[in-house]
N, C-alpha and C positions, 0 to 999 in steps of 0.2 A: 504493500500500500504506500510505500515511501514515494513511488513515482507519481502518486496523485496529490502530492503536497506542492502547493505553489511556492516557489522559491523567490525570495526577495531579489529584485533586479539590482545589480551592482551599482548602477548609476542613480538609483533613487536615494534621496536623503533619508535620515532617520526620522524625520518629522512625519506625523500621521497624515495620511492623505485619504481623500474619499475614494471609495470603490465605485467605478462608473459602469453602469449597465448601458450598453449601446444597442439600440434596436434599429436595424437598417431595413426600412420599408423596401419591399421589392427584391430583397436578397433572400433566396431560399434554395432548397434542394429540389431541382426539377430535372426533367429529361435532358440529356445532352444532345440537343438538336439546334438547328438554325433559328428556332423560335425562342431560344433561351439566351437572352442578352448577357446574363451573368456568365454562362458557360463560354460564350464567344469572347468575352472580355479578358484582358490580361490582369489576373488577380493573384499575384504571388503571395501577398500577406494572408488573404483568406484561404488560399490553398495550403499554406503552412499550418494554419490553425487546425485543419482537418486531420493532420497527422499527429496531433498532441494526444497524450493519454486521457486528458479531461474532455476530449471532443465527444459530443453526443448530438442527437437530432431530436427535434420535437415535431409532432404533427400539428399543422397549423390550419387544418380545415375539418369540416364535418363535426361529429359529436364530440371530438376531443376538445373543441373550443366552443361548444354550446350551440352548434348549428343543428337544424332539424334532422339532417341525415348526413351520411358520409359522401353523398353526391354533391353537397353544397360546399362551395369554395369559402375560404376565409378572406379577410381583407385587413386593412391597416387597423381599423378600430376594433375589430373582433380580436385580433392578436394583442392589441394594447390592453383590452379589457381582461383577457385571460391572464396575461403576464402580470398586469398590475394587481389583480385580485389574488394571484397565486393559487387559483383553484378554477374548476370548471363551473360556469354558471350559464344558464340559458340566455341566448341572445334574443333580440326583439321578435324575430319571426317565430322562434320556438315558443315564446311566451304567448304570442297571439294564437298560435296553433292550439296550445293547451286551453286557452280561454274559450276558443270556439268549440273544440272537441268536448269539453266539459260543460259547455253551454253557459258558463259563468257570464260571458259577455252579454248574452241575451236576457239574463236575469237581473242585470244591473239597472238601477233607477235611471241612469243616463239614457240607455237604449230605450227602455220602456216609455219614458217621458217624451223622448224625441218622436217615436213612432205615433204615440197617442196624440201628440200635438199636430202632426201632419194629417192624421185621419180626421181629427176634430175640425180642422180648418180647411180640409181638402187641399192641402198645399203640397209642394214638391219636396221630396227628401233629397238632400245634397250630400254627396260623398266627395272628398278631396284626398288625393294621395298618389303614390307611385303606382304605375300599371306595368308590371313585368313579373316574370317568374324567377327573378334573381335569387329570391329567398334569403337575402342577407338583411335588407331593410323591410321587405314586404314580399308578398306573393299574390299573384292575380286571383288565386283561389279564395283568399280572405275576402276580397271584394265580392266575388261570385256568391259566396255563402251568405254574406250580409244582405245582398240584394234579394236572394231567394227567401231569406227569413223575413225581410220587410214585406215582400209580396204575399207571403203566407199570412201575415198579419193584416193584409188588406190594402197595403200601399199601392197606389195606382201610378203615380208620377215620380220618376227618379232622374236626377241630373248628376252626371259624373264630371268632376273637374279633375282631370288626370294630369299628373306630372310625369313626363316621359323620362325614362331612366337614364340610359346612356352611360352608366357606370358599372352596374352589376350584370348587364347583359350586352349583347353585341350592338354595334352601330346599325342604324337604319332598320331597326326591328319594331318600331312603335306601331306601325299599321297592323302587324301580325297580332298584337295584343288587342288592338281596337276591334279588329275583325272577330277575334276569339270571343270577346264580350258580346258582340252583336249576335253571333251564332248560338251562343250558349244561353243567353238570357232573352226570354220571349216576353217583352213588356211593350205594349203599344206606345207608351210615352216614356221612352228611355232616351235621354239627351246626353250628348258628350261634348264637353268643351275640353280642349287640350292645349297645354302650355309647352312651347318648344324653345323658349328662351333659355340658353345654357345657364345664365346667371341664376335664373329662377330654380332650375333643376339642381344646380350645385348647392344653392342656399338651402333648399329643402333637405337635401341629403345630409348636409352637415348639421342642420338643426334637428334632424331626426334623433340626434343624441338625447335631446330633451325628452322625447317620447320613451326612448329605451331606458334612460336613467330614472324616469319618473313613472314607469309602468305600474309600480306598486300603488300609485295614487288611484288608479282605476281598477286595480285587481280585486 
């Protein structure tokens, strides 16, 4: 076990210094192919680290970092949350899945009051949020299930204010998800407004931290 002891560097002074944890976004263990920029780059220092006795690898996607399944990728904030907490806890999409599957979402006063108000006033129910199956910040199935539940309760008019993803899914895929909603949801009065301004999309994605970190407020 002596080889696993960190030896003091001869050029360091005797003064106590902080231990720095460096998290390098975008640097990971991936396939050695032309699509892997890290593999193609010249990285002598990173290469040397992999030969040390203390070298190890961590899984940065799927259930290991709180995603719904192992088919779901991780990203920067997912990794930061898991490393910062020092444990695995469910990310936003997983929390929403649980709330829907257990039907807790539909038993909350917020949902019930909202639907009752729309039915009483014969008004439109509005949804706003990401529309994709990225499953990091949201999933299109969440919206489908909420629409279906609202229709079962008698809601006739629904308007979607969708924020196009562009981060958790491929480029130019927005129309695929819009068509998916139209095909799966049979409501005479289903209207869709869509936002394509990049600054709006990025702002929403980064402010989704508020929802993720404050989920317990509506749980």
